[in-house]
C-alpha positions as CSV (number, residue, x, y, z in Angstrom):
1,X,19.3,-56.3,-42.2
2,X,22.8,-57.6,-42.3
3,X,24.1,-54.2,-41.3
4,X,21.9,-54.0,-38.3
5,X,23.0,-57.5,-37.1
6,X,26.7,-56.5,-37.7
7,X,26.2,-53.2,-35.7
8,X,24.6,-55.0,-32.8
9,X,27.5,-57.5,-32.7
10,X,30.1,-54.6,-32.7
11,X,28.4,-52.9,-29.8
12,X,28.3,-56.2,-27.7
13,X,32.0,-57.0,-28.5
14,X,33.2,-53.5,-27.7
15,X,31.4,-53.5,-24.4
16,X,32.7,-56.9,-23.6
17,X,36.2,-55.7,-24.3
18,X,35.8,-52.7,-22.2
19,X,34.5,-54.8,-19.2
20,X,37.4,-57.2,-19.5
21,X,39.9,-54.4,-19.2
22,X,38.4,-53.4,-15.9
23,X,40.1,-56.3,-14.1
24,X,43.4,-54.4,-14.5
25,X,42.0,-51.6,-12.3
26,X,41.2,-53.9,-9.3
27,X,44.0,-53.2,-6.8
28,X,44.7,-52.8,-3.1
29,X,42.6,-49.6,-3.0
30,X,39.6,-51.5,-4.2
31,X,40.2,-54.0,-1.4
32,X,40.4,-51.1,1.1
33,X,37.1,-49.7,-0.1
34,X,35.5,-53.1,0.5
35,X,36.9,-53.3,4.0
36,X,35.8,-49.7,4.7
37,X,32.2,-50.4,3.7
38,X,32.2,-53.7,5.5
39,X,33.2,-51.9,8.7
40,X,31.0,-48.9,8.1
41,X,28.5,-48.3,11.0
42,X,26.2,-46.4,8.7
43,X,25.0,-47.0,5.1
44,X,26.4,-46.5,1.7
45,X,24.9,-43.4,0.0
46,X,25.3,-43.5,-3.8
47,X,24.9,-40.3,-5.8
48,X,25.3,-39.2,-9.4
49,X,23.5,-37.4,-12.2
50,X,22.2,-38.4,-15.7
51,X,23.0,-42.0,-16.8
52,X,25.3,-42.5,-13.8
53,X,22.4,-41.8,-11.5
54,X,20.4,-44.7,-13.1
55,X,23.5,-47.0,-12.6
56,X,23.7,-45.8,-9.0
57,X,20.1,-46.8,-8.4
58,X,20.8,-50.3,-9.7
59,X,24.0,-50.6,-7.5
60,X,22.0,-49.5,-4.5
61,X,19.4,-52.2,-5.2
62,X,22.1,-54.9,-5.5
63,X,23.8,-53.8,-2.3
64,X,20.6,-53.8,-0.3
65,X,19.6,-57.2,-1.5
66,X,22.9,-58.7,-0.5
67,X,23.2,-57.3,3.0
68,X,24.8,-53.9,2.6
69,X,22.4,-51.1,3.6
70,X,22.4,-48.5,0.8
71,X,20.3,-45.5,-0.5
72,X,20.4,-43.3,-3.6
73,X,20.7,-39.5,-3.4
74,X,20.4,-37.7,-6.8
75,X,23.2,-35.2,-7.1
76,X,20.8,-32.4,-8.3
77,X,18.4,-33.0,-5.5
78,X,21.3,-33.2,-2.9
79,X,21.9,-29.5,-3.1
80,X,18.2,-28.7,-2.6
81,X,17.7,-30.5,0.7
82,X,18.5,-34.2,0.1
83,X,21.9,-33.8,1.8
84,X,19.9,-34.3,5.0
85,X,19.6,-38.0,4.3
86,X,23.4,-38.5,5.0
87,X,24.3,-39.4,8.6
88,X,27.8,-38.9,10.1
89,X,28.6,-42.7,9.8
90,X,27.6,-43.1,6.1
91,X,30.1,-43.7,3.3
92,X,29.4,-41.8,0.1
93,X,30.1,-43.1,-3.5
94,X,29.8,-40.5,-6.2
95,X,29.5,-41.9,-9.7
96,X,30.6,-39.7,-12.7
97,X,32.4,-40.6,-15.9
98,X,34.1,-37.2,-16.3
99,X,34.1,-36.3,-12.6
100,X,33.8,-32.6,-13.5
101,X,30.2,-31.8,-14.3
102,X,28.8,-28.6,-12.7
103,X,26.6,-30.5,-10.4
104,X,29.4,-32.6,-9.1
105,X,31.6,-29.6,-8.6
106,X,28.9,-28.1,-6.4
107,X,28.2,-31.2,-4.5
108,X,31.7,-32.5,-3.6
109,X,32.6,-29.6,-1.3
110,X,29.3,-30.1,0.6
111,X,30.0,-33.8,0.9
112,X,33.5,-33.1,2.2
113,X,32.1,-30.6,4.8
114,X,30.2,-33.4,6.4
115,X,33.4,-35.3,7.0
116,X,32.0,-38.5,5.3
117,X,34.4,-40.7,3.5
118,X,34.0,-40.0,-0.2
119,X,34.6,-42.7,-2.9
120,X,34.7,-41.6,-6.5
121,X,33.8,-43.9,-9.3
122,X,35.3,-42.2,-12.3
123,X,36.9,-42.7,-15.7
124,X,39.4,-39.9,-15.2
125,X,41.7,-39.9,-12.2
126,X,42.7,-36.2,-12.9
127,X,39.1,-35.0,-12.6
128,X,37.8,-32.6,-10.0
129,X,35.9,-35.5,-8.2
130,X,38.9,-37.9,-8.2
131,X,41.2,-35.3,-6.7
132,X,38.9,-34.5,-3.9
133,X,37.8,-38.1,-3.1
134,X,39.3,-40.3,-0.3
135,X,39.2,-43.4,-2.5
136,X,38.9,-44.0,-6.3
137,X,37.1,-46.8,-8.1
138,X,38.7,-46.5,-11.6
139,X,36.1,-47.4,-14.2
140,X,37.9,-46.2,-17.3
141,X,36.8,-47.0,-20.9
142,X,38.8,-46.0,-24.0
143,X,35.7,-45.0,-25.9
144,X,31.9,-45.4,-26.0
145,X,30.1,-48.0,-28.2
146,X,28.2,-45.2,-29.7
147,X,29.6,-44.5,-33.2
148,X,29.8,-40.7,-32.3
149,X,31.6,-41.6,-29.0
150,X,28.9,-39.6,-27.2
151,X,26.1,-41.7,-25.8
152,X,27.0,-43.4,-22.5
153,X,27.3,-47.1,-23.4
154,X,30.7,-48.7,-22.5
155,X,31.1,-46.2,-19.6
156,X,27.8,-47.0,-17.9
157,X,28.4,-50.7,-18.4
158,X,31.8,-50.3,-16.7
159,X,30.1,-48.5,-13.8
160,X,27.6,-51.3,-13.5
161,X,30.1,-54.0,-13.5
162,X,32.4,-52.2,-10.9
163,X,29.3,-51.9,-8.7
164,X,28.6,-55.6,-9.0
165,X,32.2,-56.4,-8.2
166,X,31.9,-54.2,-5.1
167,X,28.6,-55.8,-4.0
168,X,29.8,-59.4,-4.5
169,X,33.0,-58.8,-2.7
170,X,31.0,-57.4,0.2
171,X,28.6,-60.4,0.1
172,X,31.5,-62.8,0.3
173,X,33.1,-60.7,3.1
174,X,29.9,-61.0,5.1
175,X,29.7,-64.8,4.4
176,X,26.2,-64.0,3.1
177,X,24.5,-67.3,2.7
178,X,21.4,-68.7,0.9
179,X,19.4,-68.3,4.1
180,X,20.5,-64.7,4.3
181,X,19.5,-64.1,0.8
182,X,16.1,-65.6,1.4
183,X,15.5,-63.0,4.1
184,X,15.8,-60.2,1.5
185,X,14.0,-62.0,-1.3
186,X,10.9,-63.5,0.2
187,X,8.8,-62.9,-2.8
188,X,8.7,-64.8,-6.1
189,X,10.0,-68.2,-7.0
190,X,13.6,-67.5,-6.0
191,X,12.6,-66.5,-2.4
192,X,10.2,-69.4,-2.1
193,X,13.0,-71.9,-3.1
194,X,15.1,-70.6,-0.3
195,X,12.6,-70.3,2.6
196,X,9.3,-72.2,1.8
197,X,9.2,-75.5,3.7
198,X,7.0,-78.5,3.4
199,X,5.2,-77.5,6.5
200,X,4.0,-74.3,4.6
201,X,2.4,-76.4,1.9
202,X,0.1,-78.9,3.5
203,X,-2.6,-78.9,6.1
204,X,-2.1,-81.1,9.1
205,X,-5.8,-80.9,9.9
206,X,-7.3,-84.3,9.5
207,X,-4.8,-85.9,7.0
208,X,-5.7,-89.1,5.3
209,X,-4.9,-92.1,7.4
210,X,-6.1,-95.5,8.3
211,X,-5.1,-98.2,10.7
212,X,-3.5,-101.5,9.7
213,X,-6.7,-103.4,10.4
214,X,-9.0,-101.0,8.4
215,X,-11.1,-102.7,5.7
216,X,-10.3,-102.1,2.1
217,X,-13.7,-100.5,1.6
218,X,-13.0,-97.9,4.3
219,X,-9.5,-97.4,2.9
220,X,-10.9,-96.6,-0.5
221,X,-13.3,-94.2,1.1
222,X,-10.6,-92.5,2.9
223,X,-8.5,-92.0,-0.2
224,X,-11.5,-90.8,-2.2
225,X,-12.6,-88.4,0.5
226,X,-9.3,-86.7,1.1
227,X,-8.6,-86.5,-2.7
228,X,-4.8,-86.9,-2.4
229,X,-4.5,-90.2,-4.2
230,X,-3.1,-91.9,-1.2
231,X,-3.5,-92.6,2.5
232,X,-1.0,-93.4,5.3
233,X,-1.3,-96.5,7.4
234,X,-0.5,-95.6,11.0
235,X,-0.5,-97.2,14.4
236,X,-2.7,-95.9,17.2
237,X,0.0,-93.4,18.2
238,X,0.4,-92.1,14.7
239,X,3.7,-94.0,14.0
240,X,3.9,-94.5,10.2
241,X,3.6,-98.1,9.1
242,X,3.1,-97.7,5.3
243,X,1.2,-96.1,2.4
244,X,-1.6,-97.1,0.2
245,X,-1.9,-95.3,-3.2
246,X,-4.3,-95.5,-6.1
247,X,-1.7,-97.7,-7.7
248,X,-1.7,-100.2,-4.8
249,X,-5.5,-100.5,-5.1
250,X,-5.2,-101.3,-8.9
251,X,-2.5,-103.9,-8.2
252,X,-4.8,-105.3,-5.5
253,X,-7.6,-105.8,-8.0
254,X,-5.2,-107.6,-10.4
255,X,-4.1,-110.1,-7.8
256,X,-7.3,-110.7,-5.8
257,X,-10.8,-111.7,-7.1
258,X,-12.3,-110.4,-3.8
259,X,-11.1,-108.1,-1.1
260,X,-13.7,-108.7,1.6
261,X,-11.2,-110.3,3.9
262,X,-8.2,-108.0,3.1
263,X,-7.1,-105.2,5.5
264,X,-5.0,-102.1,4.9
265,X,-1.9,-103.9,6.2
266,X,-2.2,-106.5,3.4
267,X,-1.9,-104.1,0.5
268,X,0.2,-101.3,1.9
269,X,3.7,-100.5,0.9
270,X,5.9,-100.5,4.0
271,X,8.8,-98.2,4.5
272,X,7.3,-95.4,2.2
273,X,9.2,-92.3,1.1
274,X,8.9,-89.6,3.8
275,X,10.0,-86.0,4.3
276,X,10.5,-84.1,7.6
277,X,8.1,-81.2,7.9
278,X,11.0,-78.6,8.0
279,X,12.5,-79.8,4.8
280,X,12.7,-77.2,2.0
281,X,9.8,-77.6,-0.4
282,X,12.2,-77.5,-3.4
283,X,14.1,-80.5,-1.8
284,X,10.8,-82.4,-1.5
285,X,10.2,-81.7,-5.2
286,X,13.6,-83.1,-6.1
287,X,12.9,-86.3,-4.1
288,X,9.5,-86.8,-5.9
289,X,11.2,-86.2,-9.3
290,X,14.0,-88.5,-8.5
291,X,11.7,-91.3,-7.2
292,X,9.0,-90.7,-9.9
293,X,6.3,-90.2,-7.3
294,X,3.6,-87.5,-6.9
295,X,3.4,-87.3,-3.1
296,X,5.4,-87.7,0.1
297,X,4.3,-88.5,3.5
298,X,5.2,-85.8,5.9
299,X,6.6,-86.7,9.3
300,X,7.5,-84.9,12.5
301,X,10.4,-87.1,13.8
302,X,8.7,-90.5,13.3
303,X,5.1,-89.5,13.6
304,X,2.9,-89.0,10.5
305,X,1.3,-85.6,10.1
306,X,0.2,-85.3,6.5
307,X,0.9,-85.5,2.8
308,X,2.5,-83.1,0.5
309,X,1.6,-83.4,-3.2
310,X,3.7,-82.3,-6.2
311,X,0.7,-80.2,-7.2
312,X,1.2,-78.2,-3.9
313,X,4.7,-77.3,-4.9
314,X,3.9,-76.5,-8.5
315,X,1.0,-74.3,-7.5
316,X,3.5,-72.1,-5.6
317,X,5.6,-71.6,-8.7
318,X,8.7,-72.8,-6.9
319,X,10.0,-74.8,-9.8
């Protein structure tokens, strides 16, 4: 057991050391590659074979999700028809540790024939691929973490990290914002945090509300019927005046022996916490958490339109 733990730690430390050395290979040529892709009128086509192909797929996914159109073309499939997916405006990135595998040697002349800019991501700058590329992303590692120095480990991690560096630099070059990110990640909790708004969570159809002169009996009925634990107190033109919660009703019973003569205005809490309908749902949740409340009155400018409950937000899995 001790040996397994020690071996795992060795692999992690070796890969970490390999990645750290990559910073020395980021130079002006890397910056030129970022500018080239940023100004590209087409897409980034990434190709490779073996483990490099798997890394290529991941880099493509990262580029697409951060605003840089990209697609993957397997090197073996490229010479059997998939070259047709490359358009004249595309930039091609070929990933290969050695840069001299048989498939790469066949593919490179075909790529060059199309006059597309070719970027090599290699560990050997003297390789066939590197010598025929227009630009080089140097992803060199001294050795693999594999004790036999055979299984791609450090080398594929280096490729992955260089791909991430490229994607993030392009993201920053595009001033890619949270709202842009939300466009490409609409599903799941992450996307919902960035695009789901309060107006998406509540229904404005007949929300709980009473007038300031409404009797306590009718007020209780309104709260119970709408099942939100509260009701707004509004004027005739829907201007928000206050809120009455279950807690307000309990406090009323503690203070008064009878409520026959009381009206909604007598027990309401004036100036309640509100949220505009276009507020992000996660922001509404933060307000509820900060104020230790479970619902917020939703307004459109200064007019009441509904109630958003903390359960509405939790149900969506936003937080």
